[in-house]
C-alpha positions as CSV (number, residue, x, y, z in Angstrom):
1,X,24.1,0.5,30.3
2,X,23.3,3.6,28.3
3,X,20.2,3.8,26.2
4,X,19.5,6.6,23.6
5,X,16.0,6.7,22.4
6,X,14.8,8.5,19.3
7,X,11.1,9.2,18.7
8,X,11.7,10.9,15.3
9,X,8.6,10.1,13.2
10,X,10.3,10.8,9.8
11,X,12.2,8.0,8.1
12,X,14.6,10.4,6.4
13,X,15.3,12.2,9.7
14,X,15.9,8.9,11.5
15,X,18.5,7.9,8.9
16,X,20.1,11.3,9.2
17,X,20.1,11.0,13.0
18,X,21.9,7.6,12.7
19,X,24.5,9.0,10.2
20,X,25.2,11.9,12.6
21,X,25.8,9.7,15.7
22,X,26.9,6.4,14.3
23,X,30.6,7.0,14.9
24,X,30.0,8.1,18.5
25,X,27.8,5.1,19.1
26,X,30.4,2.7,17.8
27,X,30.2,-0.7,16.1
28,X,26.7,-2.2,16.1
29,X,26.8,-5.9,16.9
30,X,23.1,-6.8,17.2
31,X,19.9,-5.5,15.8
32,X,16.3,-6.2,16.8
33,X,13.1,-5.0,15.1
34,X,9.9,-5.4,17.1
35,X,6.3,-4.4,16.5
36,X,3.8,-3.8,19.3
37,X,2.0,-0.4,19.2
38,X,4.7,0.8,16.8
39,X,7.8,-0.5,15.1
40,X,10.9,-0.3,17.2
41,X,14.4,-0.8,15.9
42,X,17.0,-1.4,18.6
43,X,20.7,-1.3,17.8
44,X,23.2,-2.6,20.3
45,X,26.9,-2.0,20.3
46,X,29.8,-4.1,21.8
47,X,29.5,-2.1,25.1
48,X,25.8,-3.2,25.5
49,X,24.6,0.3,24.8
50,X,21.4,0.7,22.9
51,X,20.2,3.1,20.2
52,X,16.5,2.8,19.8
53,X,14.3,4.2,17.0
54,X,10.6,4.3,17.4
55,X,8.1,5.2,14.6
56,X,10.4,6.4,11.8
57,X,11.8,3.0,10.7
58,X,9.6,0.0,9.8
59,X,9.7,-3.5,8.3
60,X,7.4,-6.0,6.6
61,X,6.6,-4.3,3.3
62,X,8.2,-2.1,0.6
63,X,7.5,1.3,2.0
64,X,9.8,4.3,2.7
65,X,10.2,3.2,6.4
66,X,11.4,-0.2,5.4
67,X,13.9,1.3,3.0
68,X,15.1,3.5,5.8
69,X,15.6,0.5,8.0
70,X,17.7,-1.1,5.2
71,X,19.8,2.1,5.0
72,X,20.5,2.2,8.7
73,X,21.4,-1.5,8.8
74,X,23.8,-1.2,5.9
75,X,25.3,1.9,7.4
76,X,25.8,-0.1,10.6
77,X,27.8,-2.7,8.6
78,X,25.2,-5.5,8.1
79,X,25.3,-7.2,4.7
80,X,21.7,-8.3,4.2
81,X,19.2,-8.9,1.4
82,X,16.3,-6.6,1.1
83,X,13.9,-9.5,1.7
84,X,14.9,-9.8,5.4
85,X,13.4,-6.4,6.1
86,X,10.7,-6.2,3.4
87,X,9.2,-9.7,4.2
88,X,9.4,-9.7,8.0
89,X,7.8,-7.3,10.5
90,X,10.1,-8.5,13.2
91,X,13.7,-9.9,13.1
92,X,17.0,-10.2,15.0
93,X,20.4,-9.9,13.5
94,X,23.9,-10.5,15.0
95,X,27.4,-10.0,13.6
């Protein structure tokens, strides 16, 4: 299994990082947002590889970080309502 971990603290830079590498990463099939010391968004592709974002993307309220999470999820092909990200600090999605 390959894991790529980004510790970019900026929401905009996190979204730009995903845009830059999304084609190389491939189709995202699962997503998990967790919150311990920080928010962590984990994207998994069909090869069980992981792309992990710490700090820059958040959930649970209507801030820039949550909007960035929505942008990444939509770029990854998830059709979701804003409320899933804005109303939940943690969540899991599967295609």
